N, C-alpha and C positions, 0 to 999 in steps of 0.2 A: 174466364179468360186467364191464361197464364200471365204471370208478371213479366216474363221476358221470353224471348225466343233464342234458341241456340244459334250462334253465328258459326260460320265455317272456319274462320281463322282460329288458331290455337297455338299453344306453346307446350313443350315438353319439359317437365321439372321432375327429376328423379324417376323417369320412366312413365310418369303419368301425364296425360294430355288434358289441359284445362281449356275449355271452350270460352271464347269471348262472348259475353252476354250483350245482346242488343235489345234494349227495352223498346216496346211499342209506345208510341205517343198516346197518352191517356186523354180522355175527355171526361169532364165531370163538373160537379158543383163545388163551391167552397167547402161544404161539409164533407164531400167525398175526399177532398185533399186533406183536410184536418184529420179525418178518420184514418186515412192512410198513414199519416205521420205517426199517429198513436200506434198503429200496427207495426211500424218499423222500429219502434223504441227497442234498443238493445241489440239490434242486428249489426252486421258488418257494414262499414261505411258505404261500400259500393252499392248497397241496396237502395240508397237514396236515388239512384238513377231511375228507379221505377216510377218516380213521380213526374218525369218529364211529360209535359202536356199542357192543356189549356183548360182553365177552370172559370166557371161563371160565378161571379160574386154579386150578381144582380145589377148594380150600377156600373160595374166595370168587369173586365176579364183579366185574369192573371195568367201569364204564359211563362212556363218554366222551360227555357230553351236549351240550357246546358247545365249539368250538375258536375261540380268539381269531382275529380277522381279520388281525392283523399283530403283530409282536413287541412293539409299544408299546401294544397294546390291553389291557384287563383280562384277567387270566389265564383259561385254559380251565377249564371246570367239569366235574369228575369225581365219581363216586360209587363206593363199594364196598358190596356187599351180601353177606350170608352168612346161614347158618342158625345161630341161637344154640346149638342142640343140637350141631351139628357143631363149633362153636368151644368147646364145653365150658362155656357159661354156664349155671349151674344154674337149673332151672325155678322153684325157690322164690324166686329173686331177680327173677322176672318176674310175680309173682302179681297185683299191683295197679298202677294208674297211678303211684302214688308210688314203688313199687319200680322201675318202668321208667324214670321220669324220672331217678332217681339213677344207674341203670346207664348210661343214655345220657350223662349229664354226665361220669361217670367215663371213658367211652370217648373222648369229645371231648377232654378235657384230656390224656389219655394219647397220643392220636394226635398232638396238638400237640407233646408232649414227644418222641415217637419220630421225628418228622419235622423237628425243629428244625435238624438239621445239613445238611439238603438244602434249599438256598435256593430251588430251583424249586418245591417243594411248600409250599403255603400253607393254613393253617387258622387261625381266630381263636384267640388265647390266652384261657384262662379265668382269671378272678380267684378270689377266696376263696369266692365264693358258689356254691351248687348251684342251677342254673337250668335251665329248659326252653330247649333250643337247637335251631334248625332244622337244624343240621349234624350232629346225631347223634340217632337214634331207634331204638327197639327194640320189637318185639312178641314174642309167643311163637314166631312163625315166621320173623321177618326182623329182622336188624340192618342199619342203613344209616349210613354216614358220608360226608358231602359235603366235598369239599375242592377247592382250585384248584391248577393246575399251569401254570407258565410254560414253554411249549414252546420249547426252545432254538433259537437261530438265530445266524448271523453276517450282520449286516445284515438282508436279507429272504430269505436262503438258509437252508433247513432244515439243522440239524445232526442228521441222522437217527440217527447212531450214539450221540450223547449222549442223545437221547430214548429210544433203545432200551435204554440202560443204566437210565434212570429206570424204564421199564416192566418191566425184567427184575430189577432189584436194589432200587432205593431205594423204590419204591412198595410192592412186595410185602413188603419187610422192615418198613416202617412199619405196614402193615396187620396182618401176622402178630404183630408185637410188641405190637400193640394188642388184637387179638381172640383170640389163642390162649390158652385156659385149659385146654388138654387135656394138654400135656406135663408130665412130672414137674417140670421146672424152673419151671412156672407156678404151683406151690402157693402161694408167697408172693404172687404177683400176684393170685391168686384171693382170698387173705385180705385184701388191700388193697381189692379190689372189695367184698367182703362188709362190711368195716368202713365203707366209703363209704356203702353203702346203709343200713346200720344207723344211722349218724349222721344221715342224712336222715330216716329213719323216727322216730327219737327226737325230732327237731325237730318233725315233724308231730304227734306225740303231745303235745309241749309246747304247740303252738298250740291243740290241742284242750283241754288243761288250762286255758289262758287263758279259753277260751269257757265251759267247764263251771264254773269257779270265779269267773267274772266279774272276772278280773284284766285289767289293761291291759298289763302287761309282767312278765317274769321274767328275773332274772340269777342264774345258778347260782354257788354258791360255787366258788372256785378258778378262775373264768374269768380269762383273760388279755385285758384290754381295751385296754391301751396298744399302739400300733403303733410300728414302728421309727423312723419319721419322718413328717413331714407329706406326703411323696410316696410312702410305702411302706405297703402294706396288710398286710404280714407282721407277726406278733406280735413285740413287743419282747423281746429277750433279758433275762432276770433282772428282768422286770417284777414289780411287787407284785401278787399275785393278789387278785381281788375276794373280799371276805367280807361277807356280809349282816349288817346290824344285827340283834340278837336280836328286836327288836320287830316286824320285818317279815319274819322268816325263816319259810319254809314248806317243805314237802317235797312232791315229786311223784314218782310211779312211772312210769318210762319203760321201754319194752319191752326195751331192750338195755343201757342204762346203769344200770338198776335205780332205787333210791331216790336222788333228787338233792335236796339242800337249796339254798336260795337266797332271794333277795329277790323278793317279789311286790309290784308296784305296783298299787294299786286305782284305779278311775276317780275323777276329781276333779282337784284342783290339786296337783301335786307340784313343789316348789321344790328345785333343786340349788344349794347355795351353797358357799362356801369361798374361800380365797385364790387368787391367780393361780398357775398351774402346779401346782395340787394335784390335778387330775384331773376337774374339773367337766365340761368339754367332752369329755373322753375317755369318761366315762360316757354322756353324751348321744349321742355319735357311735356308741357300741356299741349303744345302744338303737335309733337310727334305722336301723342296718344289721340290727337284729333282725327286720325284716320279711322277711328272707331266711334260709335255712339256710346254714350254713358248713361247709367241708370239715373232715375230721379234723385236729386239731392246730392249727387256726386260733386257738383260744383263746376264740372266741365261739360255739362249737357249740351251747351251751345258753343262749343269750340270745335271747329272743323278745319281739316287740312286736306288738300287734294289727295285722293285715296292711295295713289301709288308713290307718294313721296317717301324717301328713304333717309333714315339717319345713318351716317357713315362715320366710322371711327377707326383708329389704329387697333390692330389685333395681332400682336407679336405671336408668331408661331403657326399661324393658319396656313393652309395649303392654297396655292394659286395654280391654276391649270390653263396654260396657253392663252393668257390675257395680254392684250396689247397695252402695256403701260408706258409706251414710249413718249406719250404726251407729258408725263411727269418724270420718267427715269429713262435716260438715254446716254449713250457714250460711256458705257461701263469700261473700267480698265480691262484690257485684253480684247476689247472690241466685241464682247458678247452682245447679241441682239436682244432687245426688250420688246420687239414687235409681237412676239408670241412667247411670253414669259411664263415659266413654270418653276415652282419651288415647293418643297415639302415644309419649309420653315421660313415664312416671310418675316422680314423686319417690320418695325412699326410704319415706316414711310411707305414701303412696298405694299404692305397689306392694305393701307388706307387708299393708296393709288389704285390698287386692284379693285377695291370695293366701289370706288367712284365709277370706274370704267364698266364694271359688271352691272351696276345699277342702270347706267345709261343704256347698256346693251339690251335690257329687257323693258325699256320704255319709261324709266323713271323720269318724271318731269321736274322734280325738285329735290335738292339735297339739303339735309339738316346737319350742321357741323357745330361741335362744341370744342373750343380750344382745349378744355380740360382733358378730353379723351382723344386728342389728335396728336400726331407726330409733329413736333415743333419744326423739324427740318423740312417737312413737306408743306407746312403752312406758310412760313415766312423765311426770308433771307435778307437781312438788313444791309444797308450800304457798307458798313464797316466790314462785314463778313464777305460781301461781294468784292471789296477791294483786296482783302487778304487772300481769299481763295477765288481766283478768277474763274470766269464762266466755263472755260474749256477744261477746268480741273474738277468741276462739280457736276456730277451726272443728274442731280435732282433739279427739276424745274418746279419751283414752289407753286402752291395753289394760288397765291396772290397774283401770279403772272398768267394764270389760266382762267380765273373766275369770270373775267369780262367776256372772253371768248365763249365760255360755257353759256353765259346768259344770252349772248347773241345767237347761239345755236338752239335756244329754247329750253335750256336747263337752268332753273332758278336755284338760288342758294339762300338759305337762312342761316346766318353764322353768328354764334356767340363769341365775342372777342373782348377780352379785358386787358390784354398785355401788349398789344401792338396797334399802333395807329395807321399802319400801312394800308389797311383796308378802307380807310375813311373816304379817300377820293375815288374808290371804285364803287361805293355803295349807292344805290338808288334811294334807300330809306335807312336812316339811322335812328334806332329806338334806344333810349337810355332808361334803364331800370334804376330808380332812386328810392330806396326803402319800399320796394314793391309797387311804386308808382311809375307808370309808363309815360315817358315824354318823347315827343318827336324832336330830335336835335339835329336833323339833317342839315339845316342851313348853317348851324354853328359848326358842324363837322366840316362842311365845305369851306367855311372861312378859315378854320384851322389848317386844313389841307392846303389852301391857297397861301396862307402865311408861312407855312413850313413845308414847302414842296419837297417831294422825293423824286428821284429818278425812276420813272416807270418803265417796266419791261413787259407790258401787256402783249400777249399774243392775241391778235384781233379775232381769230377764229379757233374753235376747238376741232381737232381732227375728227373725221367721221369714225365712229366705233364700228369695227368690223364684226359681223356675226360669226358665231362659232357653231359648229355642227357636231352635236354629241354623237359618239359612237356607241354601239350596243355594249352593254356590260358583259364582262367575262362570266362564263358558267361558274357557279359558286362551288359545285362539288360537295354538297352536303345540305343539311336542313337549314332553311333560312331562319335567321333570328333578327327580329325587328323590334327594337325597344327605344324608349325615351325616358329621360329622367328630368323632371321639372321643366324649367324654361331653357336650360342651357345645354343639354346633352342628348345626342342621338347615337344609337349603336346599331349598325347594320352588320350582321354576322360578327366578325372579329374586329371591326373597325369603328372607332368613335368619331363623331363629328361634333366639334365644339361650336355652338351657336350663341355663346354668351354675349358676343358683340353685336348680334342681330337684335337690337334693343326693342324693336316694335313687335316682337313675339311676346304677347302679354298673358297667355293662358297655356298651361301645361298640355291641354288638349290640342292646341295648335302644334306644339312640338311633336306630339304623337302623330298627328295627321301629316305633318311634313315628313316624318320618318316613313310612313306608308306611301306618301306621294313619291319620295325618292325611290323606294322599293319598286313602285309601279312603273316609274319611268326607266329605271336602269336594269330591271330584270329581263334578260334576253328571252326568257320563256313567256313573258307577258307583254312586253312593250314593243311596239312597232314605231314609236315616235323617235327613238334614238337610232337612226339608221345612216348617219353620215351625210344625209341629204336634206334633213329637216333642221332648221335653225333652232337654237335653244329657245328663243322667244316663241316660235311657232309651236314647239312641243309643249310649252307651258300653256299656250292658248288652247291646245287640244285638251289638256288636262282640265282647264277651267270649264270647257264645254261639258265634259263628263260630270264635273261637280255641279254645274248648273242643272243638268238634266236628271242626275241620279242622286244628288246630295252626297254627303260624306260616305255613304255606303258604296259609292262608285270607286272608292279606293280599295275595295276588296270585299264588300258585302257585310251583312249584319253579324257574321261570325268573327269579324275583326274586333279589336278592343272597343268597348262600348262608349268610351268617353272622348270622342274626337270633337275638335272644334275647328271651324273653317279658317285656314290661314290665308294670308294675302299671297297672290301670285309672286310678287317681288320677294317675299320672305322665303318661299319655296326655292326660288332661284338663288338667294343668298346662301341657304343651307347647302344646296346642291354644289355651289361653287367652293364650298369648304370640304367636300367629300374627296378624299384622297384617291379613290378608285375612279373618279370621273375621267373619261377620255374624250377628247374633242378633236375636231379638225377645224382649221380656220379657213379652209377652202373646201369645196364640195369633194368628199372622198379622200381628203389628204390628212392623215393623222399626224399630230404633232408629238414629238418626243418630249418627255419631261426632263428638265435639267435643274440641278440644285442651285439655289441662290448663293452667291459667294458672300 
């Protein structure tokens, strides 16, 4: 058989026509592949494409799906597949989707560990969270791991012997070290897998307990919340373990951990106070990460927060598109309306107000707020300032005046506050962090508020947040470019989206998945959800159904970037709301014009 077939397409260079080579997909054994790499030694780099195909290694199959066009192109795309039964993965660990997600996460992070010494093999590193990942999946009949490989070369000349060693030694060793649960030496490894799965299932049970008991959050006693540093997500050595105040301590029964005691936070207004560096933000950060399960020994395995809760903060310079911020900002000089407010460059207060309203629009049941990352003029306005600048001269209604109405409308708040006591008389629960020890000081806070009363300006109800109707994206007129960088940056064509303030994006694969989700929703050639008749919330629900039915490949198929991680629906919405090309209508079929914020 010929190594390739001539394609019809071609280009003329200097009067000569060069045909595009389309290689047939090969079938063979591992020895066929290794032999072929030896044959390719010294040839032009493009000849590597002749190895695209499927190869039987006995215990597993290696699939070469895409070969990079040159040594400087993105690495080649490979997969390994195997039978879970052959690899010794117990059937009881594959019983439910939750079981399978945890097993796949375990395999992904261990393949990364087992291949880390081979620089040509690439797979995304996993953080402390157990998440759905496109690069590892498992069913009762098949396990699959996707990875990339930089095919070696000197200049544009194939180093076939080096590639043969990768195919003969490095790749199969990484695969078998990851998937082999059969050998006697694998007993400890199987125990690690089982513990990983059980930890995830306990977290799922804890989330169910939140729903069944109508709790907002739970923090187990003896949890380790502090991290080693501001740039490390690993638990701090010799950290003070969390202990719940007696007044809010409850117990839950988990399937593997048994009876666990800890602090339950109920819906309403929870205030976290205390001196600087005593653990206020540490507790809040643990709660905001509690929307995800964590790996064994992380310290936060049994911390849970209702899954759609959103951390909101100020984000100077972000875009806002047709958001009704009139609950917080109204009566602008010149009479400009804020009922459908748009700007290319929001201020701190406007950006945070918009983030609150946008979160509520897509069904967020709880807001997490830290005064350190908030706009001061949106959070408080004390009596002296109210006396100096009278109400009809101040367009900003502070959050303190709206927080009670929000709670009554069903949106809870967990707020870190160390510099203002105005929130004490609004809070349902006041927790004080004292040298990382948590105390319930609600009664004392109420006594102080009674002894030092303030004039309250609470709005009893929060206005209903109107739905927006996204409009189809405009034709792009060129090749689509969809990229992400780390946790903070998305690039669609020539436009960047800064999501650094969307703090609950915890994996770079989530950022990449959000980029492709926005592409799928806004591309007029692909999307029917953005039609000026479907609300943003309903469009996101439709996307969730696609992800539930087809996994992350539903964002565009297996030829899309290999290392996608499932993002939350509310984080997709947050990123989309920062997209400057977003166009919406606030009433069916009625487009809103953008206007710059003064």
